[in-house]
C-alpha positions in Angstrom: 0.0 0.0 0.0 1.5 3.3 -1.1 1.3 6.4 1.1 0.8 9.8 -0.3 3.4 12.3 0.8 1.9 15.7 1.8 3.5 18.9 2.9 2.2 21.2 5.6 1.5 24.7 4.2 0.2 26.8 7.1 -2.1 29.7 6.2 -1.3 33.2 7.2 -3.4 32.9 10.4 -1.5 29.8 11.4 2.0 31.1 10.8 4.1 31.9 13.8 5.7 35.4 14.0 7.8 37.0 16.6 6.8 40.3 18.2 8.0 43.2 16.2 8.5 41.1 13.1 6.8 42.4 9.9 4.5 40.0 8.0 5.6 39.9 4.4 2.6 37.7 3.2 -0.1 40.2 4.0 -3.1 40.0 1.8 -3.9 43.0 -0.3 -7.7 43.3 0.4 -8.5 46.2 -2.1 -6.8 44.3 -4.9 -8.6 41.0 -4.0 -12.0 42.9 -3.8 -11.4 44.4 -7.2 -10.5 41.0 -8.7 -13.6 39.5 -7.1 -15.8 42.3 -8.4 -14.4 41.9 -11.9 -14.9 38.1 -11.8 -18.5 38.6 -10.6 -19.2 41.1 -13.4 -17.7 38.7 -15.9 -19.9 35.9 -14.7 -23.0 38.0 -14.8 -22.2 39.1 -18.4 -21.7 35.4 -19.3 -25.1 34.4 -17.8 -26.8 37.3 -19.7 -25.1 36.3 -22.9 -26.2 32.7 -22.5 -29.7 33.8 -21.7 -29.9 35.9 -24.8 -28.6 33.0 -26.9 -31.2 30.6 -25.5 -34.0 33.2 -26.1 -32.8 33.8 -29.7 -32.8 30.0 -30.3 -36.2 29.6 -28.8 -37.7 32.5 -30.7 -36.3 31.2 -34.0 -37.7 27.6 -33.7 -41.3 26.9 -34.6 -41.1 23.6 -32.8 -40.1 25.2 -29.6 -42.8 27.9 -29.9 -45.4 25.1 -30.4 -44.0 23.3 -27.3 -44.1 26.4 -25.3 -47.8 27.0 -26.3 -48.6 23.4 -25.3 -47.0 23.8 -22.0 -48.8 27.0 -21.3 -52.1 25.4 -22.3 -51.4 22.5 -20.0 -50.7 24.8 -17.0 -54.0 26.7 -17.8 -55.9 23.4 -17.9 -54.4 22.3 -14.7 -55.3 25.6 -13.0 -58.9 25.4 -14.3 -59.3 21.8 -13.1 -58.0 22.9 -9.6 -60.5 25.8 -9.6 -63.4 23.5 -10.6 -62.5 21.0 -7.9 -62.3 23.8 -5.3 -65.7 25.1 -6.4 -67.3 21.6 -6.2 -65.8 21.2 -2.7 -67.2 24.5 -1.6 -70.7 23.6 -2.9 -70.5 20.2 -1.2 -69.4 21.8 2.1 -72.3 24.4 1.8 -74.8 21.6 1.3 -73.5 19.5 4.2 -73.5 22.6 6.5 -77.1 23.4 5.4 -78.4 20.0 6.5 -76.4 19.9 9.7 
């Protein structure tokens, strides 16, 4: 059985320093924040680009338009069925409460 050799790399908070000694590995927070902001903006632009591409493809395809119309109709039918069931339940509850 082979063992994997690992090295210990302490993080900045784990490193030992003597009093009065300057830390040379200090993190440049403004630079890191700027890089993070750039990366987040890049990711947002990438998502928007992808969303536009999907919408362009969907709007250009007659098959996808037909499928979207069918899905919308199915949701409407499902909602109507739920409303009808609710109405029937209410009427039944009114009848039962009338005779009680």
